[in-house]
Each structure stands twice: as C-alpha cells, then as structure tokens.
N, C-alpha and C positions, 0 to 999 in steps of 0.2 A: 047480452045478457045482465043486469042487474046483477043478479044473486052471483054469477058468477066473478065479474066485476070486485063484488065484495069480499068473496074468498080469495080472491088474489092476492088482493089487500092483504086479509090477514096472512097467508101463505109467504110474502113479502118480508111481513113483519117479523114471523117468526121465523123467518130463516135471517134476519136481520139481529135477533134478538141470539142464535145462536151463536152467530158469527160474534158477537161481543163476548157470550159469554165465553166461548173457544178462546179467544184473544188474551181475557182477564186471563184464565187458567192457565195457560201457556204461558203467562207472563211470572203469574205465582210460580208454574213449573219453574223456569229457567231461573229464578230469585234462587229459591229455595237447593235448587242444583249445584249453583256456580257461587252465590253468594255465599252459604250457609255450610256449603258441602253435604247437603242430607234432603237426597229430591222424596219430593210424595208421590205416592202412588196415583192417589185419586184424582189430582187435577188432570196427568196425564189420561189417564182413562176416560175420565169424563169428558177432556176433551176432545178423544176423538170419539165420542159420541156423540157429543155436539156437530161434528166435521162432519156424521153422516147424515145428522138430520138437515145441515145445510144444504150437503148434495143434491140429496133427493127435492127438497122444497126448490132451493135453486132450479132445477131441472125442471120441474110442475112451473115456476114462473117461467123459463125459455118456452116451455111450449103454448101458455096463453098467450106470451107477443111472438111466438113461431121466429125466436132466434135462436134455433139452433143449427150447429152447422152445417151447411149442404154444398154441393155439387149441383149446380144448375146450367153449366155449361150444355150440355144435351138438349135437357127437357126446353132452355131458355130460346133455343132452334127450331124448335117444334111448331109445327102449324097451333093457333088457338086450342080449336078440338082435342089436339092429340096433348096437349098441355093440361088442359082438362083431367081426362083421360089420367094422367100420369099423377096428376096431386092429387085424385080420386085412388087411385092406385095404392101412392104414398101413404093416404089417410088408414085406410083401411089395414095398412101391411103398419101404421103406428098403433092403431085401436087394439089389433090382434098382439101386439107386443106387450104391452100394457096391460092386457086383458090376462095373461097368459102370468106377466111380471105379479100381479094383481095377486092372480089365483094361488100361485108358490110363494111371492111372501107373504100371503096371510096362513098357508099352511105352515110355513118357517117360524112366523108371529109366534103361531100355538105354540109347536115344539119348545122355542125357546125362551115361553113365558116359564118353563121349569126348569131353568137353569138359568143359575145369579150370576152376577158379575164379579169378579173376584175380588177385587179393593173393595169395590163401593157394595156389594150386595145386590143393586138394582138388580131386576129380573130383565134378561138379556131382550126378551121378548118387546120389552119396550120401543130398542133402541132399532128391532129390527122391523118394527110398526112401521117408521116410515116408505117401508118397501110397499107394501099395498095402498095403504093408506094415499100416497102421492101417486103411486101410479091412477087411482080412482081418481084422484083431483086430475090425472091428467087426460084421463079417458074425457072426462066432462070438456075438459079445455077443447079438445082434437073434435069430440061431435059437435060444439057450439061451432067451431071455425066450418065443419063439414055444413051445418045449418044454414048461416052465414054466405058462404058462398054458393049453396043451392039456393036461396032466394034472390044472391046478385045474379045466378045467370037465369034465371027464370026471370028478371025485370030486366034483364040487357043494360050492353052497357050503359053510363052514364052515372 
C-alpha cells in the first residue's frame, strides 16, 4: 500500500533524526562531564527521551519489514496449510498485543501529560506518546501484511 510506504519513510526518517539528536546530546554531555567537569542535566534527559522514540519508531519499522527476531524451526517443518495457519495466529496475536499496548499507552500518555520532566520542563506525555502512536502504526503494518498474504493465498502461488 502506497500510503504505508510513505508512512514508513517518515517513521524511518524520524528514527534517524532522533538517533542523530541523541548522539549529539550524548557527545555534549560527555564533553561537559569529562572535559569541563560540569555535567549538564538537560542533554542527558533529552537523550533518554530520544532513545525511547528511536526504539518505538525502529520497532514499527521492523514490523513493516517483518524483520523482528523469530524462531522458525518448528513452523518451517510444518506443511504449507499449517504454516499459513500458524502465520495467521501469530499475526492475530501481534495485532492483539499492539492494540493493548496502544490502549494502555494512550491511558498512560494522558496521565503523563500532567507530569513535567525534572530538568527540561517538557510534559512527560510527549515522550510516552511514542508507545500508542507506534503501536497504531504497527497495527496498520500488520493488517497490511495480512491483506497482502490473503490476496496471495487467493491468487495461488506464482
């Protein structure tokens, strides 16, 4: 699906941007801590927040490309119909997991908007927002995978 491809490019670009910012912040923190002997609190806190976003965005990108770690030893030895069933069950479980994560993440985000970060004053909800947002994106990716596999199954191999 073209929209999801564009979304994935945005997800990957954001992950790269957060990673770059995180790297610069860590270098600044190291410089101030070891060269000047005066550590700063804000860069450390912001780098942790960037890392949270990098992890969630990267996980979504991995879902899009179906590159999460998996153990295929048993499934690979199943006959094709059972393999398809195992894949469908797996995808249903993944969608369920991300739906729960999205819902609970949203509840946490709304509560965390009231809490301010100690050194930067940023509402913590903006950091926690990565959980429900990336969970919803991951659900869209899995649903797209299900639709593509369903079309492939209907059309037969080839």
